[in-house]
N, C-alpha and C positions, 0 to 999 in steps of 0.2 A: 290482548297482549298481557303476559305475566307482569304484575306490578313490580315484582322484585327486579326484573330486567329493566323496566323503565327507571326505577330508582337507581340502579347501578349505573345505567347510562348517564343519567342526570348528574350523579356523583362524579363520574369520570369527567364530564364536560366542566363541571364546577372546579375540579382540581386543576384542569388544564388552563382555565381562564382566570383563576384566582390569583391575586398578588402573592408572590412567594413570602412565606413567613420570615425567611432569613434574607436580608438584603444581599444581592450578589456583589462580589468584589471584582476587581480587574483580574484577579488571579483565576476566578471561576471562569470568566470568559476566555482567558489565555488558555486554561486547560481544556476548555470546550473544543478548541481548535486542534487538540492532540499535538502539541509541539514536538514531541519525540517522534511521532509518526512523520511529521513534516521533515524533520532533520534526516531521518532514515531514507526518505524519498528524495531529498535534495542531494544526497551523496551520489547517487546515479546521475542526477541531472549535471552535477559538476563533472563527472567522468565523461558524459557525452559531450559536453562543451569543450573539454580539454582535447579529446582526440580529434574533434573537428577543427580546433584552432591550431593543433600541432605546436603548442607553446607560444604562438603569436597571439597573445591574449588581449582582447579589447576589454579592458576592465570595467568600463561604463556598462557595455552590453552584458557583461558577466553579472554585474550587480543587479541590473534591471531584470535579468532572467531569473535570478534567485528570488528577488522580491516578488515578481509577478507570479512565478510558479508556486512559491511558498503561500501566497495569499490564496491562490485557487485551491491549493491542497487544503489549506485551513478551512476554506468554505465547504468543501466536500466532507471534511471531518465533522464540521458542525452540523450539516444536514444528516450525516450518518447518525449522529447522536439524537437528532430530533426523531428520525424514523424508528430508531431502535429503542426509544426511551421505555416503552412498556416491557420489552424483552429484558432490557438492562435491570429492571426492578427485580427480576427473578434470579440474577446472578450475583454471587458474592462479591466478585471483583469489580462489578459495575454499578451496584445499587446505590453507592454513595456519591455517584457523579451528580453534577449540577442538575440535570434534567430529571432523572429518576427521583432525586431527593427533593425536587420542587424548588431549588434555590434559583433557578432560571426557568422562566416559562417558555413553552414551545414557540409562542409568538415572538417573544424577544430574541430567542436563538435564531429563528428563521430570518428575522431582520438583520441580525448580526451576520449570519452566513451569507445572505444576499449581498451585503455590503462588501464583505471580504472578497466574494467572487467577482463582482463587477470591478472592484479596484484592481484585482489581479489581472483580469482580462484586459483592462485598459492599459495597464503597464506593459503587458506582453504585446498588445496590438500596436500601440503607438511608440514604444521605446525599444522593442526588440524587433519583431516583424509579424505580419498577419498569420503566417503559418504556425508560429509558436502559440499565438492566441487561439487558433483553431484546434490545435492539439490540446490545449487546456480545456476547451469545451468538450472535446471528445473524452478526455480523462474524467472530467467532472460528471458528465452524463453517465458514463459507464460505471462509475463508482456509486453515484447517488441513486440513479434510476434503476440501471440493469442489475447491479449487484445488490445494493442495500434493500431497495424497495421491492424488487421483483424476485430475484433468485435466492437471496439468503434465507428467507423464511419458508421457501417452497421447493427448492431443488438442490440436489448434490452437485449440480453443475456450477453453483455460485462460485466456488473457488476457482475453477479452470476459466470460465467466462469472465468472472470479475477480475481475473489477472490482467485483462486488457488495461484497466485503469492504472494498475501498479506498474505497467510496462511503459507507460507514456513519459515519465519524467526524464529518463536518459535521452529519449527522442527529442523532447523539448530542448534540452541543453544542446544536443547535436544540431538540430535544425535552427537554433538561435544563431548559429554561425553560418551554416550552409545555405539556409533558406530553401532547401529542398529535401525531399525524402528519397534517399538512395540506399544502396546495399548496406552501408555502415549503419544507417538508421534502422534498417530491418534487423541486423544482427544485434544491435542494442535492445531493440524491442524483445527479440527472442531470448536474450540473456535473462531479462527480468521475467518474461512470461514463463519460462521453464523453471525459474527459481521459486516462483511463489507457491505452487501447490505443495511441494515437499515441505516448504517452510510453514505453511498455515496448517497442513495436515498433522504435523508433529504436535503443534499446539492443540489442535482439535482432539487428538488422542489423549493429550494430558488433561484437557478440560472437557472431555466427552460428556460427563454427567451434567455439568453446568450448561452446556450447549443444548443438551436434551431437555433439561428442565425449562430453559427459555424458549424452546420451540424452534430452534434453528435446525434446518435439515442438512447438516454437514455430513460428509462422507462417513466419518467414524460412527456417527449416530445412526444413519440409515443402513449402511452396508457392513458396518462392523470394523474392528481394528485390523484384522488380518488382511481384509480386502484393501484397506487404506494403505497398509505397508506395501503391498504389491503395486498399487497405483502410484506410489511415489517413485518407483524405480525408472519407468520410461522417461519421466521428466528429468531425473538426474543424468540419465544416459544422453539425453538431447543436449545437455549443456557441454558435453565434451566436443562434438563437432563445431558447436557455436563458438567455443573458445579458440579452436584451431582456425576457424574461418576468419576471426578477427585478426589473427596473426598473418595468414596467408594473403589476406586482402590488403595488407600493409597499413592497417589502422593502429597496430601495436607492435612492439618489438618482441624478441625472444624472451626478454625478461618477464613480460606478461604471460607469455605462452607457458613457460616452465612453472612460474609461481602459481599461475591460474590453475593449471592441471593438478599441481600438488594440493592446493586448497580444496579443489573439487574432490579429489581422491580421498582426502581426510573426511570430508562431509559425507561422501558416498559410503565410506566404510562405517561411519557413525550411524547412518540410516540402516545399513544392511545388518548391523548388530541387533536391530529390532526383531529379526526373525529368530533370534536365539536367546533373547533376554528373558529373565525371569521376573524382572521388575519393569513393567511397561511404562509406569509413570515416570520413573527416573530416566529411563531411555528416552522417552518422548521429549522430556525437558532438555536433555543433552543434545538431541537431534535439532530441536528448536534453536538452542543457543548456538550451535554449530552453523545453522543457516544464517544467523545474524553476523557471526564472525566472517563467514564467507562473503556475504554482500558487502560488508565494510571493507574487507581487505582486497577484494577483487577489483574494486573501483580505486582504491589506493594504488594497486599495481597497475591499473589502467593509466592513471595519471603519470606515474613514475615511468611506465613502459610506453608512453607516447613518443613516437620518433620526432626529433627536432628537424624541421625542414628549413634549410637556409633560404633567405629571400634572394 
C-alpha cells in the first residue's frame, strides 16, 4: 500500500479524534443544530397543528409538539453536519462551521445529536402521541440516512427523495391533534414535498460551483442549469391543485385559497423568468428568496384562513 495513503489516512483519523484546539462554546453547539432551519420547519408544523385544531388550541400539546419536533429536527441537523463535514471543508460558506474547523469533534457532535433526538422523541411519544413520535423517526431517518448519507453525495434524486423529511413537520403538527393520517395530512405533506425541489434547485444553481467542488451530485451539477429550470416547473404546477384541494376539503377558507394562489403565482413567475434571464446568479437568488417568502406566508395564510368551528 502506498505509504502516502497510509499517512493521509492516519492524519485524518488523528484530526477527527484529537481534542479541538479551540474550546467549543454553547453557541457552537447551538449553531450546530441549525436553529434557523429548525424555525423554518416549525412554521409548517404550526400551520398543520392549527388547521387540525380549527382554533380550539390545546396550548400544552402545542408547546410539547414544538419542543419535541424542534429537538428531533435539531438532532437531524447535527448528524447532517457530522456526515457532511469533509464536504463542508471544500465550500466557502460552510468551511468555518464547528465541525470542519475542528472546534467540535465528530464524536462530541454525535453524542449531542443523539441526546437531542432521544429527548425530542420522548417528548413527542409521551406528551403528544405515538404517531407524532413515529413521524419524527420517519423524518429523521429520511433526512440523515436516505438524504444526507446515501443520496446527497451519489444521486440527483437526493432533492426529490430527500423532500420526504422536509414534508413531515406539518404532518407532525396535524397528527398531534388528530392522532391519525387522513386526507388533510396527505395534502400538507404534498404542499411541502412539491415546494422543496424548486426551492433547493434555485440555491443549487446559485451555488453550483461550490456544490461541484464539494462533490455533491445535485441536479444543476450533473444535468446542467437549463435542465434544472425545466425540472422545477412540474413541482410548481403541482402546488396549484394542492392549494385548491385544501380549500375544497374544508381545511381552509377562501382567504387562504385566494392568497395562496397569488403567492404561488408570484413565485412561479419569478421561476419562469429564469428561462429569459441574462444573469442566472441574480435570478437564482431571487427565486430562492421568493421560495422562502412563499413558505412563510402560505402558512401564515393557513393559520389566518383556518375556519373556526363552534363547539
